[in-house]
N, C-alpha and C positions, 0 to 999 in steps of 0.2 A: 504496500500500499504507500502510496505517495506522503509523503509527509508535507503535512499542513505549514510550511515554513515560510517567512519573506525570504527578499535575497537579501543575502548578510550587506550590499552595499545600500540597501537601504534601511534595516537596520547603523549599519554607523554611520549615516547622515542623519537618523533619528535622533539616535543618542547624544552627537555633537551638537544640536541642532537644539535637543532639550537642553544639554548641560549648560549650552551660553544663551540663553534665551534667545537664540535671533541667529537668523536663517545668515545672517551675511558673515558673522564670525564664527559659522560653522562650514562656511565655504572657506575659508582661510586655514582654521586647522586641519582642513581634506584636501586641501591644495584642491579645490574642483570650482568651478564657479558658481553663484547664486541662486541661476536658473536652473543646475545639477541638481541644487541640495531641494529645489523646490520641487524638479522632478520625482527626484525620491523621496521625498514626504509624499505627496501626492499620490504617486503609487502603492506606500505603506497604507495609507488612510483606504483605499478604494481595496485594499485586499483583507484590510482590517472590517469597512463597511463601517466605518464612524470617524469623525472627526479627531484629530489630537493637540491641534493647535489652533487658537482661535484670536485672532488681532486685538490689539489693543493700541492704546495712543501712545504707544513707547514703543510699540513692534507686534512681537508676537506674543505667546505664554503659553502653558500647555494646558489643555483640558483635564477635568480630574478625573477620566480614565485614560490622558495622555500621560497626568503624572504619574498614575501605579506602574503604567506600563512601562515610564522610562525608570522607572529604576531596576525591573524585574530584566530589562534588556540589557544596563549598564550593568549590571552582577555577572549576565553569563557573558558579554563582551569579552570582561573582566578575567574568568574563567576559562576562553578561551583562549586568550593572548596567553596568562600565566600557562599555559598545558603545551601550549605552543614552544614560549619560549624554553620550557622545560627540556622538552625535547629536542630543540636546536643544540640548550648547552651539555645535554647529557652524550650528546652525536647520537640520536636512535639508538639508541645501548637500557632505557630506562632506569636512569640512574638517578632518581630522585624520588625520593619516599614520603608520604606525608603518615605522619602519626603522631596519634592522640594522644594523650600525656596526662597523668594528675598535674597542676598549677605550679604547687609548691616543692614537690617533690623532682619538677624539672629547673627550676629554677635553684634550689639547696643543692641535686645531688647530680642531675643530666647535664647542665649546661655547664659545670665546672668542670666535665671530662670532655666534652665535643670537640677544646681543640684539639687535643689528641688525635679522635678520629677523622678530622677534615686532615690533618698532616697526615695521615700514615692514608687515607684515603680520597683524596683531595676529585677525584671523576663522581664520587655520590654526593648528591645534595639532600639534606633531612629539611624540611619541612614540621616544627612542632606545630599544634593548637592545644590551646588545654580544654579538656571537660572532668568533669566534676560527678557526671550523670551516667549512669548506663545507656548504650545505643547500639542501633545494630549496623553491622558494615554494610551492609545491604543498601542502605539509607545513607552515606556517606563517601568520599571518596580515599577513606583512610585504606592507608598499607597494611598500619598494625597499628596497638594501641598498648602503651603503661600502666598498670592502675591497679589500685589494689582491692583484692578482694576475697572472699573466702569460699564464693565459690567459682566452678568454671565457667566459661564463657559459652554460649552454646554456640553448637557449628563450628569451633575456633579450633585453633592450635594454641597450646599456651604453655611455654618453658617458665620454671620457677628464678627468681632474681636472687628476691633475701624475702627474709621475713623482718615484719614492724615489730619494735619491743617501744612499748609505753610510757614514758617517765611522766610525772608533778612535777612542774618545774613553775617557779615566780619568780620578781623581781629580789633582788640582793637583798629590799631594805623590806620586805613583804612581812618576813619572821626573825629569831632570833638565830644564827649560826647554832646548829649542831642539836638543835632542840627537836625531840621528837615531835610531833602529830598527836594529840589525843581528836577521842572522838567529837569532842566539849565545841573543840580547836575547827574543827572538819567544819561543823554547825553553820560558826560562826562567817565562813570563807563565802566568798565571792566565786562562784567557782566557773571559768571558760568552756562555753561549748562549742561544738563541731554538729554544726548542722546538719550536715553528712553521716554524724553517727550519733544520734539522739542520746541512745544510750550508754554511750562510753563511761561516765563518773560512775554511774549505777553498776555494772561490769566490774569496774575497778576496785570500790568497795564492797564487792561482795567477794572478791576475792582473798580482800584486803582481811574479811571480817570485821569491816567498820559498816556501823550505822548512819547514817547521814539522810534525814529528811529530805529537803531540799538537792537530791543528785541531778536530779534536770532542768535546775532553775539557773539563772545565769543568761548575761549575754551571751547571744549566737553569734558564728561568725561561718561563713561560708567554706572560707579556704583558711590553712591551716598558718598560713601568713600575717592576715591577719588577727590570727589569734596570740602566732608572737608578739605583735607590736603591742597586742593588747599587755600581756604580760609586762612584757619588758617596762612598759611605763605605767604600771599598779593597779592594775584593771582588776587586776583577781589572778588565781592559781591556771594553770593550765596542761591539759594531760593531752600531748603531743608525741609524736614517733622521735625518737632519737635522732635518729640518722637528718632530721628534716633541722635542727638543731644546735650541730656540733657545734659550728662557729660562734655561736652565741655562749652554750659554754661554758667553749673555750678560755674566750676571752671575760667572761663574770658577765652577762650582759645578763642572763638568767641563771638557777643555780636550781639542784632537786630540791624538792622537799621532803621528799623521800629516795631514801639509795637503792627501794627496790623498783625494779625493770619487769615489766610485764609485757609478755608477746600475749598482740593481739589476736583476733580471729579473722586478722587479715595479713597478706600476703604481697607484695610484688611480683608481676608478671609480666612479660611482653609477651603477645596475644595478637595471634591475624588469622582469617577468614583460611579453610582451606586448599582455595585454589590460590594462594598468593606463595604456599609451601614452598615454589620452585622457582621465585624473585633472585636473580642473583644479588640485587643488593640489598634486598631484607636479609639473605643468610648470611651476607657479611656483617650486615649490624647485629642479625642477634647474636654470631659468633662475638663479636667486639663485647656489646654487652653483657653478656655473660660473663666473658671473661673481668669484665667492670665490676661485675657485683660480686664472684666468688674472691677477688682480692680485698675488695671490701668490708667480707663476710668475714675471710680472714685477718685482715688488722683491728678490728670490732673483738672477735674472740678473743688476741693477744690482749688488745688492753682493756675486756672487762676486767675489774680484780673478777679473784675466784670467790670470791664469797656475796657477790652483786646477789639474787636472787630472782631466778626467771621462772614464773609459772605463767600458765597458760589462761589467759579470757577466754569463756565459752562463747560460742559463734550466739546472737542472735538475729 
């Protein structure tokens, strides 16, 4: 069946005219005559069966339908341009990967290591986009995702990267150093909450055999980076994966409230749809990130005191 799609020349003319709100500026932008732009717009309006522009005292303005259509057309043309540039720079070898990643993990763990990957594999371009909620690969352009999950990803292949240990931290001024928090102390504290993990504190207290009435109350944040800054600025106590706050702990911006670390019910994985398994760029990236994760796990195992308590929080 023939696709009902206007010509790309007409779409490019429309996008430029909509962006500039001027046929003359669109003509200059595309190195065409104003008459050519007018003919392309007229052709597109005839194809669609509706008006996209209306005349006003200052020139042309988009109709309501034209404004809505222009936003969608501009987005699609940007995607086509990006895909074309990726193909050109990759020399036809498919050297670009679109990877979804949880934002704070990307900022605090992955990006500091990416310069090494770029140096070793300059032919592969990695595009990172943040995702905090589950999604289906079929609905996106992602080749892979790095996520923290307790469950497998339906219809996809997952490779384990690392476990996640949670640690309760605050600013150095929150409590006297060396003081063990009693139940009464916890009940007076402001607990910073992670919106994507609403029961994290409840499970943490259950594992510690502590009863805190307001374990699900407190300011909520979508990103761990937000929660980290809130804790640094004295807004309360945060329960955060240690791998995301190594720098803050090292420089003393955050201090542990309790020396015990707890393994959460989530681990980090690199996941991709089965049809991507033979992708050479993805295979190269998978092998690299698995090596980086293994080195990190070994370093953390050596650095953690033998007395540190590591328990597993139950899945919820």
